[in-house]
C-alpha positions in Angstrom: -6.1 -10.9 18.4 -3.1 -12.9 20.1 0.3 -11.9 18.8 3.8 -12.9 19.8 5.5 -10.0 18.7 4.1 -6.4 18.1 6.8 -4.4 15.9 6.2 -0.1 16.7 7.8 1.9 14.0 7.5 5.4 15.2 7.7 8.3 12.9 11.0 10.6 12.4 10.9 14.0 12.2 14.3 15.7 11.8 14.4 19.1 13.1 17.1 21.7 13.3 16.0 25.1 14.9 12.6 23.8 16.0 11.5 23.2 12.5 11.5 20.4 9.8 14.8 20.4 8.3 14.8 18.7 5.0 10.9 18.1 3.5 13.1 18.9 0.3 12.2 17.2 -3.4 10.5 14.5 -1.8 7.6 16.9 -1.0 7.6 18.1 -4.6 7.2 14.9 -6.1 3.7 13.9 -4.2 1.2 16.1 -3.0 0.9 13.6 0.3 4.0 13.6 1.5 4.7 15.2 4.9 7.7 16.5 6.7 7.4 12.9 8.4 9.4 9.8 7.8 6.5 7.7 7.6 7.8 4.9 5.4 8.4 1.4 7.0 12.4 0.2 6.5 12.9 -2.8 4.7 14.6 -3.8 7.9 11.6 -4.2 9.9 9.8 -5.6 7.5 12.7 -8.2 7.0 12.4 -8.8 10.6 8.6 -9.5 10.5 9.1 -11.9 7.4 11.6 -13.7 9.8 9.3 -14.3 12.4 6.6 -15.1 10.1 8.5 -17.8 8.9 9.2 -19.4 12.1 5.6 -19.3 13.7 5.7 -16.3 15.2 2.3 -13.6 14.6 3.9 -10.7 13.9 2.0 -6.9 13.5 4.0 -3.9 12.5 2.2 -0.7 13.9 2.9 2.3 11.9 2.5 5.1 14.2 2.7 7.9 11.7 -0.1 7.0 9.6 
C-alpha cells in the first residue's frame, strides 16, 4: 500500500510518582477503559481529512490500540 502521509498517534499515560494519575470517573463509565488516553484527537483527524481532500493518501496509526 502506497501512502503519502502516515500520522502516528502514540498513547499518553500521565504519570505522577510512577503510576497513572487520573483513571478517574472515565474508568467507571466503561469496563473497557484503561488508564491510557488512546482516543485520536479531533485535530489529527482534521489534518488527515484536509490532506485526503487535497489528493494525499493518508493513514492514521493509533499505536495505543
